[in-house]
KOLLUMVEX-582154 format. One record per atom (N, C-alpha, C, O): residue number from 1; atom name; x, y, z. Coordinates in steps of 0.2 Angstrom, whole numbers. Last residue first. Layout:
N
> NUM|CA|X|Y|Z
...
% end
This chain:
155
> 155|N|284|99|182
> 155|CA|283|93|185
> 155|C|282|93|192
> 155|O|280|88|195
> 154|N|277|109|170
> 154|CA|281|108|176
> 154|C|280|102|179
> 154|O|274|100|179
> 153|N|278|108|152
> 153|CA|274|107|158
> 153|C|279|106|164
> 153|O|284|103|163
> 152|N|285|121|142
> 152|CA|286|114|145
> 152|C|281|114|151
> 152|O|281|118|155
> 151|N|278|131|130
> 151|CA|280|130|136
> 151|C|280|123|139
> 151|O|276|119|137
> 150|N|286|132|113
> 150|CA|280|129|117
> 150|C|283|128|124
> 150|O|288|126|126
> 149|N|294|147|110
> 149|CA|294|140|110
> 149|C|288|137|114
> 149|O|286|140|119
> 148|N|288|160|99
> 148|CA|289|158|105
> 148|C|289|150|105
> 148|O|285|147|102
> 147|N|298|166|85
> 147|CA|292|162|88
> 147|C|293|159|94
> 147|O|298|157|96
> 146|N|309|170|81
> 146|CA|304|175|83
> 146|C|298|172|85
> 146|O|293|175|87
> 145|N|317|160|76
> 145|CA|319|162|81
> 145|C|315|168|84
> 145|O|316|171|90
> 144|N|310|157|63
> 144|CA|310|152|69
> 144|C|312|156|76
> 144|O|309|155|81
> 143|N|303|171|57
> 143|CA|308|167|57
> 143|C|308|163|63
> 143|O|305|165|68
> 142|N|286|174|52
> 142|CA|292|174|56
> 142|C|297|169|56
> 142|O|295|163|55
> 141|N|275|170|44
> 141|CA|280|174|41
> 141|C|286|176|45
> 141|O|291|178|42
> 140|N|266|164|53
> 140|CA|269|160|47
> 140|C|275|164|43
> 140|O|279|160|40
> 139|N|262|174|61
> 139|CA|267|170|64
> 139|C|270|165|58
> 139|O|276|164|59
> 138|N|260|189|53
> 138|CA|257|182|54
> 138|C|263|178|57
> 138|O|268|179|54
> 137|N|265|204|61
> 137|CA|266|199|55
> 137|C|263|193|58
> 137|O|262|192|64
> 136|N|265|213|71
> 136|CA|258|212|68
> 136|C|259|206|62
> 136|O|254|204|59
> 135|N|273|219|85
> 135|CA|273|214|79
> 135|C|266|213|77
> 135|O|262|211|81
> 134|N|275|227|96
> 134|CA|271|229|91
> 134|C|270|225|85
> 134|O|267|226|80
> 133|N|278|225|111
> 133|CA|279|222|106
> 133|C|274|224|101
> 133|O|268|223|102
> 132|N|286|239|121
> 132|CA|280|235|119
> 132|C|281|231|112
> 132|O|284|234|108
> 131|N|300|238|134
> 131|CA|296|241|128
> 131|C|290|237|126
> 131|O|289|232|130
> 130|N|309|225|141
> 130|CA|307|232|141
> 130|C|304|233|134
> 130|O|306|230|129
> 129|N|310|211|152
> 129|CA|310|214|145
> 129|C|307|221|145
> 129|O|302|223|149
> 128|N|322|206|163
> 128|CA|316|209|162
> 128|C|316|212|155
> 128|O|321|214|152
> 127|N|330|190|170
> 127|CA|330|197|165
> 127|C|323|199|165
> 127|O|318|195|166
> 126|N|329|178|176
> 126|CA|333|183|179
> 126|C|333|190|175
> 126|O|337|195|177
> 125|N|327|169|161
> 125|CA|326|169|169
> 125|C|331|174|171
> 125|O|337|174|168
> 124|N|322|177|146
> 124|CA|327|173|150
> 124|C|327|174|158
> 124|O|326|180|160
> 123|N|306|177|140
> 123|CA|311|181|143
> 123|C|315|177|147
> 123|O|313|173|151
> 122|N|301|169|124
> 122|CA|301|170|132
> 122|C|307|173|134
> 122|O|312|172|132
> 121|N|296|180|110
> 121|CA|300|175|113
> 121|C|301|175|121
> 121|O|300|181|123
> 120|N|287|188|103
> 120|CA|285|186|109
> 120|C|289|179|112
> 120|O|287|175|116
> 119|N|299|197|95
> 119|CA|292|196|95
> 119|C|290|193|102
> 119|O|292|196|107
> 118|N|315|193|100
> 118|CA|311|195|94
> 118|C|304|193|96
> 118|O|302|187|98
> 117|N|326|201|111
> 117|CA|320|196|110
> 117|C|315|198|104
> 117|O|312|203|104
> 116|N|342|203|115
> 116|CA|337|206|111
> 116|C|332|200|109
> 116|O|334|195|107
> 115|N|350|208|130
> 115|CA|348|202|126
> 115|C|342|204|121
> 115|O|337|206|124
> 114|N|363|219|133
> 114|CA|355|218|132
> 114|C|355|211|128
> 114|O|360|209|124
> 113|N|376|216|145
> 113|CA|373|217|138
> 113|C|366|215|138
> 113|O|364|211|142
> 112|N|379|224|160
> 112|CA|377|217|157
> 112|C|373|219|150
> 112|O|369|223|149
> 111|N|379|236|165
> 111|CA|384|235|161
> 111|C|383|228|158
> 111|O|387|227|153
> 110|N|368|238|174
> 110|CA|368|243|167
> 110|C|374|240|163
> 110|O|374|242|157
> 109|N|360|230|183
> 109|CA|365|229|181
> 109|C|367|232|174
> 109|O|366|228|169
> 108|N|346|232|187
> 108|CA|351|235|191
> 108|C|358|234|189
> 108|O|363|237|192
> 107|N|340|218|179
> 107|CA|338|224|183
> 107|C|344|226|187
> 107|O|347|222|190
> 106|N|346|214|164
> 106|CA|347|212|171
> 106|C|345|218|175
> 106|O|349|223|174
> 105|N|335|214|149
> 105|CA|340|217|154
> 105|C|340|214|161
> 105|O|335|212|164
> 104|N|330|214|134
> 104|CA|329|210|140
> 104|C|336|212|143
> 104|O|341|211|141
> 103|N|321|223|121
> 103|CA|328|222|125
> 103|C|326|219|131
> 103|O|321|222|135
> 102|N|313|217|107
> 102|CA|313|220|113
> 102|C|319|219|117
> 102|O|322|213|117
> 101|N|309|220|90
> 101|CA|314|217|95
> 101|C|314|220|101
> 101|O|314|227|101
> 100|N|295|218|81
> 100|CA|298|222|86
> 100|C|303|217|89
> 100|O|302|212|90
> 99|N|288|222|65
> 99|CA|292|217|69
> 99|C|295|220|74
> 99|O|299|225|72
> 98|N|274|226|55
> 98|CA|279|227|59
> 98|C|282|221|63
> 98|O|279|216|63
> 97|N|268|230|38
> 97|CA|267|226|44
> 97|C|274|228|48
> 97|O|279|230|45
> 96|N|270|236|26
> 96|CA|266|240|31
> 96|C|266|236|38
> 96|O|263|239|43
> 95|N|271|221|18
> 95|CA|272|228|17
> 95|C|267|231|22
> 95|O|261|230|22
> 94|N|269|208|17
> 94|CA|271|210|23
> 94|C|273|218|23
> 94|O|275|221|28
> 93|N|262|204|5
> 93|CA|259|202|11
> 93|C|263|204|18
> 93|O|260|203|23
> 92|N|270|211|-4
> 92|CA|264|214|-2
> 92|C|261|211|4
> 92|O|258|215|8
> 91|N|288|211|0
> 91|CA|282|208|-3
> 91|C|275|211|0
> 91|O|275|212|6
> 90|N|298|226|0
> 90|CA|295|220|3
> 90|C|289|217|0
> 90|O|285|221|-3
> 89|N|304|238|-6
> 89|CA|303|232|-10
> 89|C|301|225|-6
> 89|O|302|220|-9
> 88|N|295|248|5
> 88|CA|299|248|-1
> 88|C|299|242|-5
> 88|O|293|241|-8
> 87|N|292|239|21
> 87|CA|289|243|15
> 87|C|295|243|10
> 87|O|299|239|9
> 86|N|290|236|38
> 86|CA|291|233|32
> 86|C|288|237|26
> 86|O|283|240|26
> 85|N|296|243|51
> 85|CA|290|244|47
> 85|C|293|241|41
> 85|O|297|244|38
> 84|N|303|237|67
> 84|CA|305|238|60
> 84|C|297|238|56
> 84|O|293|234|58
> 83|N|307|243|83
> 83|CA|302|241|78
> 83|C|303|242|71
> 83|O|303|248|69
> 82|N|314|240|97
> 82|CA|316|242|90
> 82|C|311|240|86
> 82|O|310|233|86
> 81|N|313|247|114
> 81|CA|311|242|109
> 81|C|312|244|102
> 81|O|311|250|101
> 80|N|316|258|122
> 80|CA|320|253|120
> 80|C|319|248|115
> 80|O|323|245|112
> 79|N|304|266|119
> 79|CA|306|263|126
> 79|C|311|258|126
> 79|O|311|253|130
> 78|N|306|264|103
> 78|CA|300|267|108
> 78|C|302|263|115
> 78|O|301|257|115
> 77|N|312|267|88
> 77|CA|314|265|94
> 77|C|309|268|99
> 77|O|307|274|98
> 76|N|310|261|71
> 76|CA|307|265|77
> 76|C|310|263|83
> 76|O|309|257|84
> 75|N|314|263|55
> 75|CA|315|259|61
> 75|C|314|264|67
> 75|O|317|269|67
> 74|N|304|260|39
> 74|CA|307|264|46
> 74|C|309|259|51
> 74|O|307|254|51
> 73|N|304|252|29
> 73|CA|303|259|27
> 73|C|303|264|34
> 73|O|303|270|34
> 72|N|314|239|22
> 72|CA|311|242|28
> 72|C|310|250|26
> 72|O|313|253|23
> 71|N|320|233|11
> 71|CA|314|230|13
> 71|C|310|233|19
> 71|O|304|231|22
> 70|N|331|241|9
> 70|CA|326|239|3
> 70|C|321|236|5
> 70|O|317|235|1
> 69|N|329|254|22
> 69|CA|333|249|18
> 69|C|328|247|13
> 69|O|323|249|11
> 68|N|331|268|34
> 68|CA|327|263|28
> 68|C|332|258|25
> 68|O|338|258|26
> 67|N|329|279|44
> 67|CA|332|273|44
> 67|C|328|268|40
> 67|O|324|264|42
> 66|N|320|289|42
> 66|CA|327|291|39
> 66|C|331|285|40
> 66|O|336|285|37
> 65|N|309|287|49
> 65|CA|308|287|42
> 65|C|314|288|38
> 65|O|314|288|32
> 64|N|313|289|63
> 64|CA|312|282|61
> 64|C|312|281|53
> 64|O|315|276|50
> 63|N|327|301|63
> 63|CA|320|300|64
> 63|C|319|292|60
> 63|O|324|290|57
> 62|N|344|295|70
> 62|CA|339|299|65
> 62|C|332|297|66
> 62|O|330|292|69
> 61|N|348|293|87
> 61|CA|346|291|80
> 61|C|343|295|76
> 61|O|340|300|79
> 60|N|349|295|101
> 60|CA|354|298|96
> 60|C|354|296|89
> 60|O|359|296|86
> 59|N|339|291|108
> 59|CA|345|286|107
> 59|C|350|289|103
> 59|O|356|286|102
> 58|N|330|302|108
> 58|CA|335|301|114
> 58|C|340|296|113
> 58|O|345|296|117
> 57|N|326|300|94
> 57|CA|330|306|96
> 57|C|334|305|103
> 57|O|340|306|103
> 56|N|319|287|96
> 56|CA|325|288|91
> 56|C|329|294|93
> 56|O|335|294|94
> 55|N|314|287|113
> 55|CA|313|287|105
> 55|C|319|287|102
> 55|O|324|288|105
> 54|N|318|284|126
> 54|CA|310|284|124
> 54|C|309|284|117
> 54|O|304|281|115
> 53|N|330|272|131
> 53|CA|328|278|127
> 53|C|321|278|125
> 53|O|318|273|123
> 52|N|330|265|148
> 52|CA|329|264|140
> 52|C|327|270|137
> 52|O|323|274|139
> 51|N|342|267|160
> 51|CA|335|267|157
> 51|C|336|266|150
> 51|O|341|266|147
> 50|N|355|268|163
> 50|CA|351|263|167
> 50|C|344|263|165
> 50|O|340|260|169
> 49|N|364|276|157
> 49|CA|358|280|161
> 49|C|355|275|166
> 49|O|352|277|171
> 48|N|374|270|150
> 48|CA|375|276|153
> 48|C|370|278|158
> 48|O|372|282|163
> 47|N|367|258|146
> 47|CA|374|258|150
> 47|C|375|264|153
> 47|O|378|264|158
> 46|N|357|263|138
> 46|CA|355|259|144
> 46|C|362|259|149
> 46|O|361|259|155
> 45|N|364|269|128
> 45|CA|359|273|132
> 45|C|358|270|139
> 45|O|359|273|144
> 44|N|370|258|123
> 44|CA|373|264|125
> 44|C|370|268|130
> 44|O|372|269|135
> 43|N|359|251|118
> 43|CA|364|248|123
> 43|C|367|254|126
> 43|O|368|254|132
> 42|N|354|260|108
> 42|CA|350|258|115
> 42|C|354|255|120
> 42|O|353|257|126
> 41|N|364|259|99
> 41|CA|362|266|102
> 41|C|358|265|109
> 41|O|359|268|114
> 40|N|365|246|95
> 40|CA|370|249|99
> 40|C|368|255|102
> 40|O|371|257|108
> 39|N|352|245|88
> 39|CA|353|241|95
> 39|C|360|244|98
> 39|O|359|245|104
> 38|N|350|252|76
> 38|CA|348|254|82
> 38|C|351|251|89
> 38|O|353|254|94
> 37|N|357|244|67
> 37|CA|358|251|67
> 37|C|356|254|73
> 37|O|360|259|76
> 36|N|351|232|68
> 36|CA|357|233|70
> 36|C|359|240|71
> 36|O|364|242|75
> 35|N|339|232|61
> 35|CA|339|233|68
> 35|C|346|235|71
> 35|O|346|238|77
> 34|N|343|227|49
> 34|CA|343|234|49
> 34|C|342|236|56
> 34|O|344|242|58
> 33|N|342|213|49
> 33|CA|348|216|50
> 33|C|348|224|51
> 33|O|353|227|54
> 32|N|328|211|47
> 32|CA|330|211|54
> 32|C|337|214|55
> 32|O|339|217|60
> 31|N|328|209|33
> 31|CA|326|215|35
> 31|C|328|216|43
> 31|O|330|222|45
> 30|N|330|195|32
> 30|CA|336|199|30
> 30|C|334|207|32
> 30|O|339|211|33
> 29|N|319|190|38
> 29|CA|326|188|41
> 29|C|331|194|39
> 29|O|335|196|43
> 28|N|310|194|29
> 28|CA|309|196|36
> 28|C|315|195|39
> 28|O|317|200|43
> 27|N|314|187|17
> 27|CA|313|194|18
> 27|C|314|197|25
> 27|O|317|202|26
> 26|N|312|175|22
> 26|CA|319|176|20
> 26|C|319|184|20
> 26|O|324|187|23
> 25|N|298|174|23
> 25|CA|302|173|29
> 25|C|309|175|27
> 25|O|312|177|32
> 24|N|294|176|9
> 24|CA|293|181|14
> 24|C|297|180|20
> 24|O|299|186|23
> 23|N|299|164|4
> 23|CA|302|170|2
> 23|C|301|176|7
> 23|O|305|180|8
> 22|N|292|155|11
> 22|CA|298|154|12
> 22|C|302|161|9
> 22|O|306|163|13
> 21|N|279|159|5
> 21|CA|280|159|12
> 21|C|287|159|14
> 21|O|289|163|18
> 20|N|281|155|-9
> 20|CA|280|162|-7
> 20|C|281|163|1
> 20|O|284|168|3
> 19|N|282|141|-8
> 19|CA|288|145|-9
> 19|C|287|152|-8
> 19|O|292|155|-7
> 18|N|270|138|-3
> 18|CA|275|136|1
> 18|C|281|140|-1
> 18|O|286|141|4
> 17|N|262|142|-14
> 17|CA|261|145|-8
> 17|C|266|144|-3
> 17|O|268|149|1
> 16|N|267|133|-24
> 16|CA|268|140|-25
> 16|C|267|143|-18
> 16|O|271|148|-17
> 15|N|263|119|-22
> 15|CA|270|121|-21
> 15|C|271|129|-21
> 15|O|275|132|-17
> 14|N|250|118|-27
> 14|CA|252|117|-20
> 14|C|258|119|-18
> 14|O|259|121|-12
> 13|N|253|120|-41
> 13|CA|248|124|-37
> 13|C|250|124|-30
> 13|O|250|129|-27
> 12|N|260|108|-43
> 12|CA|263|115|-43
> 12|C|259|120|-41
> 12|O|262|125|-38
> 11|N|250|99|-41
> 11|CA|256|98|-37
> 11|C|260|105|-37
> 11|O|262|108|-32
> 10|N|242|102|-52
> 10|CA|240|102|-45
> 10|C|245|102|-40
> 10|O|245|106|-35
> 9|N|250|99|-63
> 9|CA|247|106|-62
> 9|C|245|106|-55
> 9|O|246|112|-52
> 8|N|252|85|-62
> 8|CA|258|90|-61
> 8|C|256|97|-60
> 8|O|259|100|-56
> 7|N|240|81|-64
> 7|CA|242|80|-58
> 7|C|249|84|-57
> 7|O|250|87|-51
> 6|N|237|85|-77
> 6|CA|233|87|-72
> 6|C|236|86|-65
> 6|O|236|91|-61
> 5|N|247|77|-83
> 5|CA|248|84|-84
> 5|C|243|87|-78
> 5|O|245|92|-75
> 4|N|241|64|-81
> 4|CA|248|66|-79
> 4|C|249|74|-78
> 4|O|252|76|-73
> 3|N|229|66|-88
> 3|CA|230|65|-81
> 3|C|236|66|-78
> 3|O|236|69|-72
> 2|N|234|67|-102
> 2|CA|231|73|-99
> 2|C|231|72|-90
> 2|O|231|77|-87
> 1|N|239|54|-104
> 1|CA|244|60|-103
> 1|C|241|66|-100
> 1|O|244|70|-96
% end
């Protein structure tokens, strides 16, 4: 009976980190929705000027610390890139960490919609990425769509 109890305890201890990692990924995914506040402003600025807004003010947005949510303490626009800073009710492992969504555009085609690239995802062919990636979350906490796909070897 004690051996069975010991095995169950070991299995439970192995499952806890996996559950925590899953919970953090879920928080990151949920927090990414707050970037949708800034994306239309960046798109409008790009369409009207052919350039990326330098900051929140240029994009017509409130200051970064005023765009907040349950899991996010700030949403900052810098050269078109939208960076979320995790805080408030975010887990300790991601509190204070950042995730950046960068705009990819077709050069010279202001009316083509922006493709938003999370962290270091590959830039689509024919597009250029703008802004700097400030992501400092461990890759284990990033949703799949924020991780770079392995590069295929050219034949």
